[in-house]
C-alpha positions as CSV (number, residue, x, y, z in Angstrom):
1,M,8.6,143.6,30.9
2,K,6.0,144.9,28.4
3,G,3.8,142.7,26.2
4,L,3.0,143.2,22.5
5,I,0.2,141.4,20.5
6,L,0.0,141.7,16.8
7,C,-3.5,141.8,15.4
8,A,-3.2,143.9,12.3
9,G,-3.3,141.1,9.7
10,Q,-6.1,140.9,7.2
11,G,-7.1,137.3,8.0
12,K,-7.4,136.3,4.3
13,R,-7.1,132.6,4.9
14,L,-10.0,132.7,7.3
15,Q,-12.4,134.5,5.0
16,P,-15.4,134.8,4.8
17,F,-15.5,135.0,8.6
18,T,-12.9,137.8,8.7
19,Y,-14.8,140.1,6.4
20,A,-16.8,141.4,9.3
21,R,-14.4,140.8,12.3
22,P,-10.7,140.7,12.9
23,K,-9.3,137.2,13.1
24,C,-8.2,137.8,16.7
25,M,-11.9,138.2,17.7
26,V,-13.2,134.8,16.4
27,P,-14.4,132.7,19.4
28,V,-12.7,129.5,20.5
29,N,-14.8,127.7,23.1
30,G,-16.7,131.0,23.5
31,E,-13.7,133.2,24.1
32,P,-12.2,135.6,21.5
33,I,-8.6,134.6,20.7
34,I,-7.3,138.0,21.8
35,V,-8.8,137.6,25.2
36,S,-7.1,134.2,25.6
37,I,-3.8,135.7,24.6
38,I,-4.2,138.6,27.1
39,N,-5.0,136.1,29.9
40,K,-1.9,134.0,28.8
41,M,0.3,137.1,29.2
42,M,-1.2,138.0,32.5
43,S,-0.4,134.5,33.8
44,I,3.3,135.2,33.4
45,G,3.2,138.6,35.0
46,V,3.0,140.7,31.8
47,H,0.3,143.4,32.5
48,D,1.3,146.4,30.3
49,I,0.3,145.3,26.8
50,G,0.4,147.0,23.4
51,I,-2.0,145.8,20.7
52,V,-1.1,146.5,17.1
53,L,-4.2,147.0,14.9
54,N,-4.9,148.2,11.3
55,T,-7.2,151.0,10.5
56,S,-10.3,148.8,10.2
57,Q,-10.1,147.1,13.6
58,E,-11.9,149.6,15.9
59,S,-14.0,146.6,17.1
60,V,-11.0,145.2,19.0
61,R,-10.7,148.4,21.0
62,E,-14.5,148.4,21.6
63,L,-14.3,144.8,22.9
64,L,-11.3,145.2,25.2
65,G,-11.4,148.8,26.3
66,S,-8.7,149.9,28.6
67,G,-8.0,146.3,29.7
68,E,-9.3,146.9,33.2
69,A,-11.7,144.0,33.0
70,Y,-8.8,141.7,32.5
71,G,-6.5,143.3,35.0
72,A,-4.3,144.6,32.2
73,T,-3.3,148.0,30.9
74,L,-3.8,148.1,27.1
75,T,-2.3,150.5,24.6
76,Y,-3.5,150.5,21.0
77,L,-1.0,151.0,18.2
78,L,-1.5,151.5,14.5
79,Q,0.1,149.6,11.6
80,E,-1.0,151.8,8.7
81,K,0.1,149.4,5.9
82,A,0.2,145.6,5.9
83,L,3.9,145.2,5.4
84,G,4.7,142.1,7.5
85,I,5.2,141.1,11.1
86,A,8.5,142.8,11.6
87,H,6.9,146.1,10.3
88,A,4.1,145.6,12.8
89,V,6.6,145.2,15.6
90,K,8.4,148.4,14.5
91,S,5.0,150.2,14.8
92,A,5.2,149.6,18.5
93,R,8.6,151.2,19.2
94,S,7.2,154.3,20.9
95,F,5.3,152.1,23.3
96,I,8.1,149.6,24.0
97,Q,11.0,152.1,24.1
98,D,14.1,150.4,25.4
99,E,12.5,147.7,27.5
100,S,12.5,144.0,26.8
101,F,9.2,142.8,25.6
102,F,7.1,139.6,25.2
103,L,5.6,139.3,21.7
104,M,2.7,137.1,20.7
105,L,0.8,136.8,17.4
106,G,-2.9,137.6,17.6
107,D,-4.1,134.5,15.8
108,N,-2.1,131.9,17.8
109,L,-3.3,129.9,20.8
110,I,-0.5,128.4,22.8
111,E,-1.0,125.8,25.5
112,G,2.6,125.5,26.6
113,D,4.3,127.3,29.5
114,L,5.7,130.7,28.4
115,Q,7.7,131.4,31.6
116,P,10.8,129.6,30.2
117,L,11.2,132.3,27.5
118,I,11.4,135.0,30.2
119,D,13.8,132.9,32.2
120,L,16.1,132.5,29.2
121,M,16.5,136.3,28.9
122,S,17.1,136.9,32.6
123,D,20.9,136.8,32.5
124,G,21.1,139.5,29.8
125,K,23.2,137.3,27.5
126,S,20.5,136.6,24.8
127,A,19.2,139.1,22.3
128,A,16.0,137.1,21.9
129,A,14.3,133.9,22.9
130,L,11.8,131.9,20.8
131,L,9.2,129.2,21.6
132,L,9.6,126.3,19.2
133,T,7.8,123.0,18.5
134,R,8.0,120.1,16.0
135,V,5.4,119.8,13.3
136,E,4.6,117.6,10.4
137,N,4.1,120.5,8.0
138,P,7.0,122.9,8.6
139,Y,6.6,124.6,5.2
140,D,3.6,126.5,6.6
141,F,5.7,128.2,9.4
142,G,8.9,129.9,10.2
143,V,11.4,127.1,10.3
144,V,14.4,126.9,12.6
145,E,17.7,125.0,12.1
146,V,19.6,124.1,15.2
147,S,23.2,122.9,15.5
148,D,25.0,122.2,18.7
149,N,22.0,123.5,20.7
150,K,22.3,126.9,18.9
151,I,19.9,128.4,16.3
152,V,22.0,128.9,13.2
153,R,19.3,129.6,10.5
154,L,15.7,130.7,10.2
155,E,13.5,130.8,7.1
156,E,9.9,131.9,6.6
157,K,7.7,129.3,4.9
158,P,10.4,127.5,2.9
159,K,9.5,125.2,0.1
160,V,12.2,122.8,1.3
161,P,12.3,123.0,5.1
162,R,15.7,122.2,6.7
163,S,14.0,120.9,9.9
164,D,10.7,120.2,11.5
165,L,11.3,122.8,14.2
166,V,9.1,125.9,13.8
167,I,8.4,129.1,15.7
168,V,5.2,128.8,17.6
169,G,4.3,132.5,17.8
170,A,5.8,133.6,21.1
171,Y,9.0,135.6,21.4
172,V,11.0,137.7,23.9
173,F,13.2,140.5,22.6
174,G,15.8,142.8,24.1
175,S,16.3,146.4,22.9
176,G,18.9,145.3,20.3
177,I,16.1,144.3,17.9
178,W,15.3,148.0,17.0
179,S,18.6,148.6,15.1
180,I,18.0,145.4,13.2
181,L,14.5,146.4,12.2
182,D,15.7,149.8,11.0
183,Q,18.0,148.0,8.5
184,L,15.6,145.3,7.4
185,I,14.6,145.1,3.7
186,P,11.4,143.4,2.3
187,S,11.5,139.7,1.4
188,K,10.5,138.2,-1.9
189,R,7.0,138.2,-0.5
190,G,7.2,142.0,-0.2
191,E,7.0,141.9,3.5
192,Y,9.4,142.7,6.4
193,E,9.9,139.3,7.9
194,L,10.6,138.7,11.6
195,S,12.5,135.6,10.7
196,D,14.9,137.8,8.7
197,A,15.4,140.1,11.6
198,L,16.2,137.1,13.9
199,Q,18.6,135.8,11.3
200,S,20.4,139.2,11.2
201,L,20.8,139.0,15.0
202,I,22.5,135.6,14.6
203,D,24.6,136.8,11.7
204,Q,25.9,139.6,13.9
205,G,27.0,137.1,16.5
206,Q,24.2,137.7,19.0
207,H,22.7,134.8,20.8
208,V,19.1,133.8,20.0
209,D,17.9,131.3,22.6
210,Y,15.0,129.0,22.5
211,S,12.6,126.7,24.4
212,I,10.9,123.7,22.8
213,T,7.4,122.9,23.8
214,T,5.5,119.6,23.3
215,E,2.2,121.2,24.3
216,P,-0.4,121.9,21.5
217,F,-0.6,125.2,19.8
218,F,-3.0,126.4,17.2
219,D,-2.4,128.8,14.3
220,I,-6.0,129.7,13.5
221,G,-5.5,130.4,9.9
222,S,-8.3,128.3,8.3
223,P,-11.8,126.9,9.2
224,E,-10.3,123.5,9.9
225,R,-7.7,124.9,12.3
226,W,-10.4,127.0,14.0
227,L,-12.5,123.9,14.5
228,S,-9.5,121.9,15.8
229,A,-8.7,124.6,18.3
230,N,-12.3,124.8,19.4
231,R,-12.4,121.0,19.9
232,Y,-9.2,120.9,21.9
233,K,-10.3,123.8,24.2
234,M,-13.6,122.2,24.8
235,S,-12.0,118.9,25.7
236,K,-9.9,120.6,28.4
237,D,-12.7,122.8,29.7
238,K,-13.7,121.7,33.2
239,M,-16.6,124.0,33.7
240,E,-20.1,122.6,33.8
241,R,-22.0,124.1,30.9
242,N,-24.4,121.3,29.8
243,S,-27.5,121.5,32.1
244,E,-30.7,120.9,30.2
245,H,-32.6,123.3,32.4
246,L,-30.9,126.2,30.5
247,F,-33.4,125.5,27.6
248,G,-36.6,125.2,29.7
249,N,-37.6,122.0,28.0
250,T,-36.8,118.3,27.8
251,D,-36.6,117.9,24.0
252,V,-33.0,118.8,23.8
253,V,-30.3,116.1,24.0
254,I,-26.8,117.3,25.0
255,N,-23.7,115.3,24.2
256,P,-20.9,117.0,26.0
257,P,-18.7,118.9,25.7
258,V,-20.7,121.8,24.5
259,Q,-20.9,125.5,25.3
260,I,-24.2,127.3,24.7
261,D,-24.7,131.0,25.4
262,P,-27.6,131.6,27.9
263,S,-29.4,133.8,25.3
264,A,-29.6,131.0,22.7
265,Q,-32.9,129.2,22.1
266,I,-32.7,125.5,21.3
267,T,-35.7,123.1,20.7
268,Q,-36.1,119.6,19.5
269,S,-32.4,119.1,18.8
270,V,-29.4,117.0,19.5
271,V,-26.3,119.1,20.2
272,G,-22.7,117.9,20.6
273,P,-20.2,116.8,21.1
274,Y,-17.8,119.7,20.6
275,V,-20.3,122.4,19.7
276,Y,-20.2,126.1,20.5
277,I,-23.5,128.0,20.2
278,G,-23.1,131.8,20.6
279,P,-25.3,134.7,21.7
280,D,-28.9,135.0,20.4
281,C,-28.7,131.8,18.2
282,V,-31.9,129.9,17.4
283,V,-31.6,126.2,16.7
284,E,-34.7,124.1,15.9
285,N,-35.0,120.4,15.0
286,C,-31.3,120.0,14.3
287,R,-28.4,117.7,14.9
288,I,-25.1,119.5,15.4
289,E,-21.7,118.0,16.0
290,N,-18.2,119.5,16.1
291,S,-19.3,122.9,14.9
292,I,-19.3,126.6,15.8
293,L,-22.3,128.9,15.6
294,T,-20.9,132.4,16.2
295,D,-23.9,134.7,17.0
296,H,-27.4,135.5,15.9
297,V,-27.4,132.2,13.8
298,Q,-30.9,130.8,13.0
299,I,-30.9,127.2,11.7
300,S,-33.6,124.6,11.5
301,H,-33.9,121.0,10.1
302,V,-30.1,120.7,9.6
303,F,-27.7,117.9,10.4
304,A,-24.4,119.8,10.6
305,Q,-21.0,118.3,11.3
306,D,-17.5,120.0,11.1
307,S,-19.3,123.3,10.3
308,I,-19.0,127.0,11.0
309,F,-21.9,129.4,10.8
310,G,-21.0,133.1,10.7
311,S,-22.9,135.9,12.3
312,N,-26.6,136.4,11.3
313,T,-26.6,133.2,9.2
314,K,-30.0,131.8,8.4
315,F,-30.4,128.3,7.1
316,A,-33.6,126.2,6.9
317,G,-33.0,122.7,5.5
318,S,-34.2,119.1,5.7
319,V,-32.7,116.8,8.3
320,N,-31.2,113.6,7.1
321,K,-30.6,111.9,10.5
322,T,-28.1,109.4,9.1
323,K,-26.0,111.6,6.9
324,P,-24.4,114.9,8.2
325,S,-23.3,117.7,6.0
326,K,-20.5,120.3,6.3
327,F,-21.4,124.0,6.1
328,I,-18.9,126.8,6.0
329,M,-21.2,129.9,5.9
330,G,-20.0,133.5,6.1
331,D,-21.7,136.3,7.9
332,M,-25.2,137.3,6.7
333,S,-25.6,134.1,4.6
334,I,-29.2,133.0,4.0
335,V,-30.1,129.5,2.6
336,K,-33.5,128.1,2.3
337,D,-34.0,124.5,1.1
């Protein structure tokens, strides 16, 4: 079975951080999302993976290369226009050909076991299998209506959801999906919706199976969701990353969990909990909690909480040790207090 990861989206909801990098490359607990997804596919035996990109995402190819470093074989595919998820899937037909394939969205982190989806397709009776979960805000997702243990209806981001079951972002498809995609028309949003393609399979009498997970998943579509995913991943990380000797001094207090790149320089600061500090960052006389410093960030005299600092951010402020502030600062931002 081949794998397919869709990364060609513009990441508009995560701007300004996606002006300079694809959303699939933002770090969560120090690891780019796309790397986490590749490792997830590898864990279920999917090694031959296609990655759908747009014309501005050469940096993804530069990061991942041939995939050899991850034990995978990667093929890069182009979606020339942003016409929706189903259109992105169709861009991969020459790579997939007539094989079944495992599809994941490039901005989703899924903690649940994916093997049940492959198992559901093993008898050849299902045209597709979906991973579902229950959420409090289904209007933000593709919503699934189930009756008598069968999927009967799907709708993308409905104003009035018919259920709280939503598609998580992991699918398995058989070769029958291609004829459906060929006949698909754009939705009211002007996009070719994968939920419409799935509904067409159901309307034609084909069986679309599903597995429900209760494990967390993260659609990293906003700074708040990014921080939430980072916090969760850090809470589950068993690796020891918090030794003070990394900093060469004793004026740094670490409240784990944190992850700090070895190239970062930290002095006279309190760091953590739930803080990621990336490569070549410089932190001086700060308190930082539940925050992400991507790379080449320079901050001093700041009490930051629930914050994200983009690449090459520079911020010199005045510490108020009793009152934290929230900073959402895009790449190349400079602030001097």
